[in-house]
Every structure is written in C-alpha cells, then in structure tokens.
N, C-alpha and C positions, 0 to 999 in steps of 0.2 A: 711185511704187512704195511699198507699205507694207514696213516692216521685218519682218524673219522672224528665227526662232532656233530651235534645236533643243529639243526638249521630251521629256525621258526619263519614262517611267512603266513600269508593269509589270503583268501579269495574274496575279500570284503565282507564275509559273513561269519566266518569261522576261523581260529587259529589252527594252523597246520604245523605239525612237528616233524620234519623230515631228517634223514641222517646224510650227511655229506660224507664222502669218502675221496681221498687222494687229492685233497685241496692243493692247487698249484701255487708254489712260491717262486717267484722270479722267472717263471716260464709261462708260456700259453699252450693250453692242451685242449682237446675237443671234450665236451661233456656228454653224459648219458644219463637219461632219466630211467629209473627202475620203478615201474608200477607193480604193488603188490596184489595178491589174490583177494578172494572175498574174505578172507581170515584176518586181514588187517597187516599193518606193517610190523612184520616180526622177524625172526631168524632168516628164513628163506630169501626174502627181498634184500635184506641187510647183507647177508653173505654173498649173494650175487653183485651188489654194488662194490663190496670190497674186492671181489675178484675182477671187477672191471677197472677198478682204480690200480690193481697190481698190473694191470695190462697198460696202464698209462693214461687212463681216461680220468676225467674228475666226474665222479657218479653221485647222483642224488637219488637215495630211496625215499620216493615221495610219500606223503601221507594223504590218502584220499578221504579218510573219515573225519578228520579234525581230531586234535589233542591226542593224536596216536591211539586211538580207541582199539583195543583188542576184544573182538566179539567174545562173549563168554561161551557160546555154542554155535552151532551150524544155523540154527533157526535165526539168531540175531545177526550173524553173518548176512543171511539172506535178505533180512530186512534193510540192513545197512546198504547192501549193494543194489538192491531194487529201488531204494529211495533215490540214488542216483542215476541208475539207468533209465528209471520212468520220468525222469526230468533231465532231458539232453543238454539244455543251455546250462544248468548248474553242474552237470557232470563234465562238460567241456570246460567250463570256468574253473573247475577245481583242478583239472589237468593243465589248463593254461597258467595257473598260479604257480605250479611247480616248475613249468617251463620258464616262466619269467624269472622266478626264484634262482634257477640255475645259471641262466644267462647273466645275472647281476653279480655272480660269484667272481671274484678276481682271478684273472688267468684264464678263464674259460673263454674258448673261441666261440663268440656268438653266431658265426656263420658255419659252425661244424657241431651241431647238437644231434645227437641220436636218442632213441627212446627203446627200451625192452618193457615188456610186461607178461604177467604170467595169469592165465585164466581171465578173471575180470580185469586184471591189469593189461592183458594184451589187448582186450576189447577197448580199454581206455586209451592206450597208446594209438589205436586206429582212430578213435574219436577225435583225439588232439590232432592227428594229421588231417583228417577230414575237415576240421574247422579252419584249416588254412595256416596253422603255425607253422613257422619256417624250420621244421625239423628236416635234417637231411635224410636220415634213415631210421627206420623202426623194425623191430623184431617182435612178432606176436607169437608167444608160446602157448599153445593149447588155449587160445582165447576165442570167444564167440566172434563171429564174422559179420553177423547181421546188424543193421543199423535202421533207425527212423530217418536219418538224414544222410542220404548216400553222397559219395565224393562227387565234386563237380570239377570238370575240365577247367584247368587253369588256378584252381584253388588249392587242392592238395598238392604239396610240393615234395613229400617225403619218398624215397624208394622203399619198398615193403619186402620183408622176409616173413612168411608164415610157417610155423612149423607145428604139424598138428597130427593126431593119431587116428587111423581109419575106424577103430573100435570106439571111438569118443562119443558117447551118447548125447553130450552137451554140446557138441559141435559136430553135428551129423553131416555125412559126406554131402548131401544135397545143398548145403551151404556154400561149398567150394565153388561150383560153376557159377552161381549167382553172384558171389564176391568177385570172381575173376571178370565176369562181365561187367561189374561195377567199376572195377579198376581200370579195364580196357577203356570202357566209355570215357573215363576221367583222365585217360592217357598217363597213367601211372606205372611206373617201373614196379613190377611185381612178380615174386616168385612164391609158389607154395611147395612145401616138401611134407609128404604124407609118409608116416611110419606105419607099416602094416601091422594090424593086430594090436595097436597100442591104444590104452584107454586115456581117460581124461587126468589131466594134473601129473603127467609123467615125469616131470623134473622135480617134484616135491616129495620127499620121502615121508614128511609128516603127515601127508594126506592119505598115505598107502593104507587101504583096507576101508576107507569111507566109500559109500555106495557109488558105483560107477568111476571110482578113481583107483589108479594102480601106478606106483612109481616104476619106472624102468631104467635102469642104469645105462643101458646101451644107447637108448634114444636120448636120454638126458645128455650124455657125452657127445652124440652126434650132432645134436641140435646146438649145443654150445659152441662146437667146432664150426658148424655153419654159420652162426652169428659172428664168430671171429673173422672168417673169411669175408663175410658180407660187409662188416665194419672196415676191414682192410680196404676194400674196394670203394666204399662210399665216403668214409670219415677220414681216410687217408693215412700216410705216414707208415703204412705196412705194420701196425702196432700187434 
C-alpha cells in the first residue's frame, strides 16, 4: 500500500483539504484526480485513490466542499452539492483548484493527468473537462451527464469513459443520446458503457439501501476494469 498524506490547497475562497496517495519520489508518474460523491470526501473516494496509487499513479482525492466537510445527512449533502451545481463558475473553479494542486505535486507528469468521479464527482470531472482543463482522460462512474455549459469543439481535450446503469433514476437513459450528441459536436473521444438493470451508486457499498441506490459488486468490478483498460490506452505505460 502506497503512503498518503493530506494536501491543503484553495480555490481563492475556501481552504480545501484533499488526500494525496502514492506521491512519487525520484520518478515521474501520471496523476489522477478522484472526485467524491455528494456525501463528501470519505472512505469511498480515499480508498479508490489508494487503489490508483497501487497501480502506479499519483492520486489526489479532492475536497469539493472545503475543510473536508462531511455532511451530517443526505439533506445537507444535497444542499452542499446543489450550492456548487447551481453556480457553474464556482463549481468549475473548485475542480480546477484540485487539478492545479495535483499538477504542482513533484513528480507528477503535468501532461498526463486523468480524473475519475462518482455520482456528483463524475459530473464534476465532466465539468472540469468541459472548462478546457488539460485533462488527458476521465471516467465518470454513475454521474449526471447534463450540463448548463455544453462542451465546445477545440476546448474539451479529454477522452471520456462513462459507466452507468440502465435503471439509474438519477441518470435516466434519455440523458445518454443527448450527451453523446454533445460529445460528437465537440469532437470528443467518448464511450459509454451501460450496465443492464443496475441502479445509481453501484460502486459504493455505503450507499446501498438509500432510495434509488444499490451497490452491485459485478458492475463495480467490471467498471473498474474498464477504467484500467481506458487509462492504459490514454495515460500510457500499460499500468
């Protein structure tokens, strides 16, 4: 298991406290951002960052709420999430701050940075890419695909993999063709994998049983394997 440490950064308005895993010493490695779901930066995102570091990446589990706030319940989680989603400029600035913080870490290859995100975090990764950040590749796990600011040709640089469930009431199937049309118009390399009969948040056992959410071990395993193959192709080195 790779070592981890807190990494403090800011977006100009709030202090953000991420967790850096697999810091490179004496070598250069690709970096990967990990964006948490609406429940805040907790075990799920941190564990995924650790798994990425075990694969040889420098991974930053980003803090989207500031001061690593852990919502006390789903009501507060929704409030914190919507405060960002309803302010696209601030939302993108929050994601960009994490991107800049990871690029500044010694040993991270600034031209090979990926991102993954879960639920709200998946939407965040997409918004970061739509903003024109120099991401190489991103994976959106059961994240919303709609946006107030669609991708523009020549602006969005990242290749995209979306992993979603056909029974996800929060990411309904009609979003997919609209999203694919957006990516096509922007000339983005994009692929979408749909897991039949799978509900929202299928990668996170902690959300199992919440309304509309259900962990699915098979889809979790398959989507992680798809991410690894995708990053092999885009971030290189066959990690």
